[in-house]
PDB file with one MODEL, atoms N, CA, C and O in Angstrom:
MODEL        1
ATOM      1  N   UNK A   1       0.845  -1.278  -0.163  1.00  0.00           N
ATOM      2  CA  UNK A   1       0.077  -0.036   0.020  1.00  0.00           C
ATOM      3  C   UNK A   1       0.966   1.430   0.101  1.00  0.00           C
ATOM      4  O   UNK A   1       2.017   1.627   0.712  1.00  0.00           O
ATOM      5  N   UNK A   2       0.214   2.334  -0.687  1.00  0.00           N
ATOM      6  CA  UNK A   2       1.116   3.544  -0.753  1.00  0.00           C
ATOM      7  C   UNK A   2       0.893   4.475   0.554  1.00  0.00           C
ATOM      8  O   UNK A   2      -0.204   4.736   1.046  1.00  0.00           O
ATOM      9  N   UNK A   3       2.044   4.885   0.975  1.00  0.00           N
ATOM     10  CA  UNK A   3       2.024   5.673   1.876  1.00  0.00           C
ATOM     11  C   UNK A   3       1.658   7.006   1.812  1.00  0.00           C
ATOM     12  O   UNK A   3       1.512   7.438   0.668  1.00  0.00           O
ATOM     13  N   UNK A   4       1.473   7.766   2.711  1.00  0.00           N
ATOM     14  CA  UNK A   4       0.688   9.078   2.312  1.00  0.00           C
ATOM     15  C   UNK A   4       1.403  10.255   1.574  1.00  0.00           C
ATOM     16  O   UNK A   4       0.841  11.126   0.910  1.00  0.00           O
ATOM     17  N   UNK A   5       3.119  10.091   1.876  1.00  0.00           N
ATOM     18  CA  UNK A   5       3.815  11.186   0.855  1.00  0.00           C
ATOM     19  C   UNK A   5       3.719  10.453  -0.460  1.00  0.00           C
ATOM     20  O   UNK A   5       3.593  11.141  -1.474  1.00  0.00           O
ATOM     21  N   UNK A   6       3.770   9.000  -0.577  1.00  0.00           N
ATOM     22  CA  UNK A   6       3.474   8.663  -2.189  1.00  0.00           C
ATOM     23  C   UNK A   6       2.593   8.896  -2.675  1.00  0.00           C
ATOM     24  O   UNK A   6       2.743   9.212  -3.855  1.00  0.00           O
ATOM     25  N   UNK A   7       1.287   8.899  -2.180  1.00  0.00           N
ATOM     26  CA  UNK A   7       0.174   9.568  -2.646  1.00  0.00           C
ATOM     27  C   UNK A   7       0.147  11.110  -3.054  1.00  0.00           C
ATOM     28  O   UNK A   7      -0.548  11.715  -3.871  1.00  0.00           O
ATOM     29  N   UNK A   8       0.929  11.432  -2.383  1.00  0.00           N
ATOM     30  CA  UNK A   8       0.874  13.037  -2.360  1.00  0.00           C
ATOM     31  C   UNK A   8       2.112  13.344  -3.808  1.00  0.00           C
ATOM     32  O   UNK A   8       2.133  14.424  -4.398  1.00  0.00           O
ATOM     33  N   UNK A   9       2.919  12.337  -4.116  1.00  0.00           N
ATOM     34  CA  UNK A   9       3.728  12.568  -5.106  1.00  0.00           C
ATOM     35  C   UNK A   9       2.768  12.179  -6.211  1.00  0.00           C
ATOM     36  O   UNK A   9       2.699  12.957  -7.163  1.00  0.00           O
ATOM     37  N   UNK A  10       2.126  11.247  -6.223  1.00  0.00           N
ATOM     38  CA  UNK A  10       1.498  10.757  -7.272  1.00  0.00           C
ATOM     39  C   UNK A  10       0.270  12.025  -7.759  1.00  0.00           C
ATOM     40  O   UNK A  10       0.085  12.268  -8.952  1.00  0.00           O
ATOM     41  N   UNK A  11      -0.448  12.704  -6.726  1.00  0.00           N
ATOM     42  CA  UNK A  11      -1.253  13.727  -6.992  1.00  0.00           C
ATOM     43  C   UNK A  11      -0.567  14.839  -7.710  1.00  0.00           C
ATOM     44  O   UNK A  11      -1.089  15.423  -8.661  1.00  0.00           O
ATOM     45  N   UNK A  12       0.786  15.162  -7.164  1.00  0.00           N
ATOM     46  CA  UNK A  12       1.574  16.402  -7.674  1.00  0.00           C
ATOM     47  C   UNK A  12       1.724  16.058  -9.065  1.00  0.00           C
ATOM     48  O   UNK A  12       1.481  16.882  -9.946  1.00  0.00           O
ATOM     49  N   UNK A  13       2.140  14.794  -9.331  1.00  0.00           N
ATOM     50  CA  UNK A  13       2.497  14.446 -10.803  1.00  0.00           C
ATOM     51  C   UNK A  13       1.317  14.741 -11.622  1.00  0.00           C
ATOM     52  O   UNK A  13       1.324  15.447 -12.631  1.00  0.00           O
ATOM     53  N   UNK A  14       0.238  14.107 -11.077  1.00  0.00           N
ATOM     54  CA  UNK A  14      -1.118  14.217 -12.042  1.00  0.00           C
ATOM     55  C   UNK A  14      -1.370  15.638 -12.301  1.00  0.00           C
ATOM     56  O   UNK A  14      -1.570  15.992 -13.463  1.00  0.00           O
ATOM     57  N   UNK A  15      -1.384  16.612 -11.208  1.00  0.00           N
ATOM     58  CA  UNK A  15      -1.662  17.910 -11.589  1.00  0.00           C
ATOM     59  C   UNK A  15      -0.721  18.722 -12.247  1.00  0.00           C
ATOM     60  O   UNK A  15      -1.175  19.642 -12.928  1.00  0.00           O
ATOM     61  N   UNK A  16       0.832  18.529 -12.168  1.00  0.00           N
ATOM     62  CA  UNK A  16       1.667  18.907 -12.896  1.00  0.00           C
ATOM     63  C   UNK A  16       1.599  18.490 -14.361  1.00  0.00           C
ATOM     64  O   UNK A  16       1.897  19.294 -15.245  1.00  0.00           O
ATOM     65  N   UNK A  17       1.201  17.217 -14.635  1.00  0.00           N
ATOM     66  CA  UNK A  17       0.695  16.756 -16.260  1.00  0.00           C
ATOM     67  C   UNK A  17      -0.457  17.569 -16.782  1.00  0.00           C
ATOM     68  O   UNK A  17      -0.440  18.127 -17.879  1.00  0.00           O
ATOM     69  N   UNK A  18      -1.507  17.605 -15.891  1.00  0.00           N
ATOM     70  CA  UNK A  18      -2.518  18.336 -16.283  1.00  0.00           C
ATOM     71  C   UNK A  18      -2.049  19.587 -16.718  1.00  0.00           C
ATOM     72  O   UNK A  18      -1.984  19.761 -17.935  1.00  0.00           O
ATOM     73  N   UNK A  19      -1.740  20.409 -16.032  1.00  0.00           N
ATOM     74  CA  UNK A  19      -1.256  21.911 -16.149  1.00  0.00           C
ATOM     75  C   UNK A  19      -0.227  22.021 -17.537  1.00  0.00           C
ATOM     76  O   UNK A  19      -0.376  22.868 -18.418  1.00  0.00           O
ATOM     77  N   UNK A  20       0.787  21.026 -17.519  1.00  0.00           N
ATOM     78  CA  UNK A  20       1.586  20.955 -18.734  1.00  0.00           C
ATOM     79  C   UNK A  20       0.686  20.873 -19.916  1.00  0.00           C
ATOM     80  O   UNK A  20       0.694  21.718 -20.812  1.00  0.00           O
ATOM     81  N   UNK A  21      -0.138  19.768 -19.890  1.00  0.00           N
ATOM     82  CA  UNK A  21      -1.121  19.752 -21.316  1.00  0.00           C
ATOM     83  C   UNK A  21      -1.795  21.011 -21.481  1.00  0.00           C
ATOM     84  O   UNK A  21      -1.796  21.481 -22.619  1.00  0.00           O
ATOM     85  N   UNK A  22      -2.421  21.702 -20.481  1.00  0.00           N
ATOM     86  CA  UNK A  22      -3.120  23.131 -20.671  1.00  0.00           C
ATOM     87  C   UNK A  22      -2.081  24.121 -21.314  1.00  0.00           C
ATOM     88  O   UNK A  22      -2.323  24.931 -22.209  1.00  0.00           O
ATOM     89  N   UNK A  23      -0.894  23.905 -20.696  1.00  0.00           N
ATOM     90  CA  UNK A  23       0.069  25.234 -21.410  1.00  0.00           C
ATOM     91  C   UNK A  23       0.516  24.824 -22.998  1.00  0.00           C
ATOM     92  O   UNK A  23       0.745  25.635 -23.896  1.00  0.00           O
ATOM     93  N   UNK A  24       0.578  23.333 -23.097  1.00  0.00           N
ATOM     94  CA  UNK A  24       1.032  22.941 -24.333  1.00  0.00           C
ATOM     95  C   UNK A  24      -0.213  23.348 -25.497  1.00  0.00           C
ATOM     96  O   UNK A  24      -0.057  23.826 -26.620  1.00  0.00           O
ATOM     97  N   UNK A  25      -1.278  23.037 -24.908  1.00  0.00           N
ATOM     98  CA  UNK A  25      -2.688  23.095 -25.706  1.00  0.00           C
ATOM     99  C   UNK A  25      -2.593  25.059 -26.318  1.00  0.00           C
ATOM    100  O   UNK A  25      -2.970  25.525 -27.393  1.00  0.00           O
ATOM    101  N   UNK A  26      -2.025  25.692 -25.262  1.00  0.00           N
ATOM    102  CA  UNK A  26      -2.074  27.176 -25.526  1.00  0.00           C
ATOM    103  C   UNK A  26      -0.696  27.438 -26.339  1.00  0.00           C
ATOM    104  O   UNK A  26      -0.656  28.543 -26.880  1.00  0.00           O
ATOM    105  N   UNK A  27       0.253  26.745 -26.489  1.00  0.00           N
ATOM    106  CA  UNK A  27       1.541  26.847 -27.195  1.00  0.00           C
ATOM    107  C   UNK A  27       2.506  27.487 -26.495  1.00  0.00           C
ATOM    108  O   UNK A  27       3.288  28.249 -27.063  1.00  0.00           O
ATOM    109  N   UNK A  28       2.548  27.274 -25.322  1.00  0.00           N
ATOM    110  CA  UNK A  28       3.477  27.826 -24.257  1.00  0.00           C
ATOM    111  C   UNK A  28       4.840  26.730 -24.165  1.00  0.00           C
ATOM    112  O   UNK A  28       4.520  25.555 -24.345  1.00  0.00           O
ATOM    113  N   UNK A  29       6.030  26.936 -23.956  1.00  0.00           N
ATOM    114  CA  UNK A  29       6.932  26.161 -23.719  1.00  0.00           C
ATOM    115  C   UNK A  29       7.025  25.943 -22.634  1.00  0.00           C
ATOM    116  O   UNK A  29       7.863  25.095 -22.327  1.00  0.00           O
ATOM    117  N   UNK A  30       6.187  26.624 -21.495  1.00  0.00           N
ATOM    118  CA  UNK A  30       6.457  26.405 -20.021  1.00  0.00           C
ATOM    119  C   UNK A  30       5.577  24.786 -19.722  1.00  0.00           C
ATOM    120  O   UNK A  30       5.698  24.074 -18.725  1.00  0.00           O
ATOM    121  N   UNK A  31       4.920  24.601 -20.635  1.00  0.00           N
ATOM    122  CA  UNK A  31       4.225  23.379 -20.607  1.00  0.00           C
ATOM    123  C   UNK A  31       5.244  22.266 -20.738  1.00  0.00           C
ATOM    124  O   UNK A  31       5.295  21.474 -19.797  1.00  0.00           O
ATOM    125  N   UNK A  32       6.057  22.087 -21.754  1.00  0.00           N
ATOM    126  CA  UNK A  32       7.126  20.926 -21.642  1.00  0.00           C
ATOM    127  C   UNK A  32       7.764  21.203 -20.381  1.00  0.00           C
ATOM    128  O   UNK A  32       8.154  20.150 -19.877  1.00  0.00           O
ATOM    129  N   UNK A  33       8.033  22.265 -19.642  1.00  0.00           N
ATOM    130  CA  UNK A  33       8.914  22.009 -18.280  1.00  0.00           C
ATOM    131  C   UNK A  33       7.896  21.253 -17.483  1.00  0.00           C
ATOM    132  O   UNK A  33       8.244  20.238 -16.879  1.00  0.00           O
ATOM    133  N   UNK A  34       6.784  21.641 -17.446  1.00  0.00           N
ATOM    134  CA  UNK A  34       5.848  20.807 -16.482  1.00  0.00           C
ATOM    135  C   UNK A  34       5.676  19.302 -16.667  1.00  0.00           C
ATOM    136  O   UNK A  34       5.484  18.422 -15.828  1.00  0.00           O
ATOM    137  N   UNK A  35       5.803  19.244 -18.084  1.00  0.00           N
ATOM    138  CA  UNK A  35       5.540  17.619 -18.336  1.00  0.00           C
ATOM    139  C   UNK A  35       6.776  17.077 -18.001  1.00  0.00           C
ATOM    140  O   UNK A  35       6.818  16.022 -17.367  1.00  0.00           O
ATOM    141  N   UNK A  36       7.676  17.594 -18.304  1.00  0.00           N
ATOM    142  CA  UNK A  36       9.202  17.083 -17.689  1.00  0.00           C
ATOM    143  C   UNK A  36       9.099  17.017 -16.186  1.00  0.00           C
ATOM    144  O   UNK A  36       9.475  15.999 -15.605  1.00  0.00           O
ATOM    145  N   UNK A  37       8.651  17.959 -15.581  1.00  0.00           N
ATOM    146  CA  UNK A  37       8.814  17.675 -14.215  1.00  0.00           C
ATOM    147  C   UNK A  37       7.959  16.699 -13.502  1.00  0.00           C
ATOM    148  O   UNK A  37       8.311  16.230 -12.420  1.00  0.00           O
ATOM    149  N   UNK A  38       6.661  16.329 -14.172  1.00  0.00           N
ATOM    150  CA  UNK A  38       5.784  15.416 -13.965  1.00  0.00           C
ATOM    151  C   UNK A  38       6.429  13.991 -14.127  1.00  0.00           C
ATOM    152  O   UNK A  38       6.088  13.148 -13.296  1.00  0.00           O
ATOM    153  N   UNK A  39       7.356  13.615 -15.141  1.00  0.00           N
ATOM    154  CA  UNK A  39       7.891  12.835 -15.424  1.00  0.00           C
ATOM    155  C   UNK A  39       8.986  12.098 -14.410  1.00  0.00           C
ATOM    156  O   UNK A  39       9.272  10.955 -14.053  1.00  0.00           O
ATOM    157  N   UNK A  40       9.506  13.745 -14.122  1.00  0.00           N
ATOM    158  CA  UNK A  40      10.729  13.233 -12.951  1.00  0.00           C
ATOM    159  C   UNK A  40      10.101  12.844 -11.628  1.00  0.00           C
ATOM    160  O   UNK A  40      10.698  12.149 -10.806  1.00  0.00           O
ATOM    161  N   UNK A  41       8.844  13.329 -11.445  1.00  0.00           N
ATOM    162  CA  UNK A  41       8.025  13.132  -9.922  1.00  0.00           C
ATOM    163  C   UNK A  41       7.811  11.449 -10.075  1.00  0.00           C
ATOM    164  O   UNK A  41       8.075  10.698  -9.135  1.00  0.00           O
ATOM    165  N   UNK A  42       7.257  10.917 -11.484  1.00  0.00           N
ATOM    166  CA  UNK A  42       7.056   9.476 -11.486  1.00  0.00           C
ATOM    167  C   UNK A  42       8.112   8.702 -11.421  1.00  0.00           C
ATOM    168  O   UNK A  42       7.991   7.591 -10.906  1.00  0.00           O
ATOM    169  N   UNK A  43       9.344   9.130 -11.925  1.00  0.00           N
ATOM    170  CA  UNK A  43      10.554   8.200 -11.806  1.00  0.00           C
ATOM    171  C   UNK A  43      10.866   8.221 -10.279  1.00  0.00           C
ATOM    172  O   UNK A  43      11.256   7.207  -9.701  1.00  0.00           O
ATOM    173  N   UNK A  44      10.668   9.495  -9.605  1.00  0.00           N
ATOM    174  CA  UNK A  44      10.823   9.353  -8.185  1.00  0.00           C
ATOM    175  C   UNK A  44      10.148   8.587  -7.253  1.00  0.00           C
ATOM    176  O   UNK A  44      10.534   8.071  -6.204  1.00  0.00           O
ATOM    177  N   UNK A  45       8.855   8.601  -7.924  1.00  0.00           N
ATOM    178  CA  UNK A  45       8.070   7.437  -7.094  1.00  0.00           C
ATOM    179  C   UNK A  45       8.429   6.247  -7.378  1.00  0.00           C
ATOM    180  O   UNK A  45       8.388   5.397  -6.489  1.00  0.00           O
ATOM    181  N   UNK A  46       8.818   5.949  -8.544  1.00  0.00           N
ATOM    182  CA  UNK A  46       8.977   4.395  -8.822  1.00  0.00           C
ATOM    183  C   UNK A  46      10.417   3.975  -8.260  1.00  0.00           C
ATOM    184  O   UNK A  46      10.659   2.773  -8.152  1.00  0.00           O
ATOM    185  N   UNK A  47      11.317   4.863  -7.921  1.00  0.00           N
ATOM    186  CA  UNK A  47      12.613   4.529  -7.118  1.00  0.00           C
ATOM    187  C   UNK A  47      12.155   4.291  -5.775  1.00  0.00           C
ATOM    188  O   UNK A  47      12.522   3.233  -5.263  1.00  0.00           O
ATOM    189  N   UNK A  48      11.404   5.089  -5.082  1.00  0.00           N
ATOM    190  CA  UNK A  48      10.771   4.919  -3.660  1.00  0.00           C
ATOM    191  C   UNK A  48      10.260   3.853  -3.772  1.00  0.00           C
ATOM    192  O   UNK A  48      10.694   3.082  -2.915  1.00  0.00           O
ATOM    193  N   UNK A  49       9.496   3.389  -4.452  1.00  0.00           N
ATOM    194  CA  UNK A  49       8.792   1.959  -4.371  1.00  0.00           C
ATOM    195  C   UNK A  49       9.577   0.777  -4.478  1.00  0.00           C
ATOM    196  O   UNK A  49       9.361  -0.264  -3.857  1.00  0.00           O
ATOM    197  N   UNK A  50      10.476   0.975  -5.272  1.00  0.00           N
ATOM    198  CA  UNK A  50      11.671   0.190  -5.414  1.00  0.00           C
ATOM    199  C   UNK A  50      12.407  -0.175  -4.454  1.00  0.00           C
ATOM    200  O   UNK A  50      12.689  -1.347  -4.202  1.00  0.00           O
ATOM    201  N   UNK A  51      12.807   0.878  -3.791  1.00  0.00           N
ATOM    202  CA  UNK A  51      13.968   0.949  -2.612  1.00  0.00           C
ATOM    203  C   UNK A  51      12.886   0.208  -1.274  1.00  0.00           C
ATOM    204  O   UNK A  51      13.286  -0.444  -0.309  1.00  0.00           O
ATOM    205  N   UNK A  52      11.684   0.511  -1.560  1.00  0.00           N
ATOM    206  CA  UNK A  52      10.911   0.184  -0.253  1.00  0.00           C
ATOM    207  C   UNK A  52      10.924  -1.559  -0.214  1.00  0.00           C
ATOM    208  O   UNK A  52      11.085  -2.282   0.770  1.00  0.00           O
ATOM    209  N   UNK A  53      10.678  -1.972  -1.742  1.00  0.00           N
ATOM    210  CA  UNK A  53      10.539  -3.258  -1.840  1.00  0.00           C
ATOM    211  C   UNK A  53      11.844  -4.048  -1.416  1.00  0.00           C
ATOM    212  O   UNK A  53      11.781  -5.182  -0.941  1.00  0.00           O
ATOM    213  N   UNK A  54      12.944  -3.419  -1.606  1.00  0.00           N
ATOM    214  CA  UNK A  54      14.394  -4.054  -1.766  1.00  0.00           C
ATOM    215  C   UNK A  54      14.628  -4.046  -0.226  1.00  0.00           C
ATOM    216  O   UNK A  54      15.332  -4.949   0.227  1.00  0.00           O
ATOM    217  N   UNK A  55      14.115  -3.128   0.615  1.00  0.00           N
ATOM    218  CA  UNK A  55      14.280  -3.154   1.836  1.00  0.00           C
ATOM    219  C   UNK A  55      13.550  -4.067   2.728  1.00  0.00           C
ATOM    220  O   UNK A  55      13.933  -4.382   3.854  1.00  0.00           O
ATOM    221  N   UNK A  56      12.354  -4.517   2.090  1.00  0.00           N
ATOM    222  CA  UNK A  56      11.430  -5.414   2.836  1.00  0.00           C
ATOM    223  C   UNK A  56      11.783  -6.926   2.666  1.00  0.00           C
ATOM    224  O   UNK A  56      11.197  -7.815   3.284  1.00  0.00           O
ATOM    225  N   UNK A  57      12.770  -7.133   1.793  1.00  0.00           N
ATOM    226  CA  UNK A  57      13.343  -8.583   1.477  1.00  0.00           C
ATOM    227  C   UNK A  57      14.248  -9.142   2.648  1.00  0.00           C
ATOM    228  O   UNK A  57      14.765 -10.255   2.550  1.00  0.00           O
TER     229      UNK A  57
ENDMDL
END
């Protein structure tokens, strides 16, 4: 089960991705920055989950 901080990261990534799509539809370069930020958040979450699984062995 995901912990509270991990759910916060998921929520932040989703909001950032949604905001990035809005900016991209308006033709702004800031949208690419927001999409890249959301990708980094998802990678960070994957690394946290991976580390926790390794620690439980």
